[in-house]
C-alpha positions, 0 to 999 in steps of 0.5 A: 541806202534809202535815197529821195528826189530833192527840192521838197522831198529831202528827208534826215534819213534820206540820201537826196539824188535829184528830180525827174529822171535825168538828174536822178540817173546821172547823180545815182550814178555818179554816187555809185561809181564813187563808191565802187569799193563800198556799194550798199546791198540795197537800195530803197527809194523814198517818195511821193507818187500820184494815182492813176485810177484807183487807191488812196490818198496818203496810203502806202504803197510799196513797188519793184517795177516801173516803166517810163511810158510816154503820154504820147504813145498813148495816143500811138505818136511815138515810139521808144526803141528802148526798154519800156519796162524794168524789175528789181532783182529782187521782186517787192510790191503792196498793191495788187492791180494786175494778174502778176500782183505787182504794183507798177510805177510809171515814170516820166519827166511830166505829171499826168494831169489827163484823167482819160490818159491816166485811166488809160495807164492804169488799164496798162497795169500801171497804179501809180506815177514817180517822176524817179523810180524808172531812173533808181531801177535802171542804175540799180540793175546795172550795179546789181543791186537790189532796189525798191521804191516806197510811195505815199500817194499824194493825188489822183493824176487828173486836172487838180493834180497839182493842187492836191499834191501841194495840199497833201505833200506835207502830211504825206511826207509825215505819213511816209516817215511813220510807215518806214519807223513802223516797218523798222527800215528807219 
């Protein structure tokens, strides 16, 4: 089963579930509960992502690890008692940025626009930023469904993040679809 966010990330081949952690978590859980007798054997999340420090715009990255690290924690202004990082029951990834060779995605309901803080996230081993992926992994783990994400980089996480996202988004969606066809996923 292929899923995506919503709004401007709707594809003919993907079921849109919601933008951000909360909507994604609610809608994916609801969908899986309603289809409990016929759960998918795998979930593939497709969408856009920002790069923290390295990488290429319009390049495709795969991941099966996500975190929910809020920027305030980088400045020791907050803490959380909940699990901050989660991995799929079947690992997968295509970028080598840390000793484990895992492409880690950080998810938050906010987009990072401070390059210094983006580089701090990169230094902690996070490569990409996507608003929904942590929720996808969390829900899939609860239902014991393997999951991975296929992301197309649209921007760097800096002061130009939103403008670059808007500039690159249409081409990014085409690149993502082309990649999925090449890999015979769709």
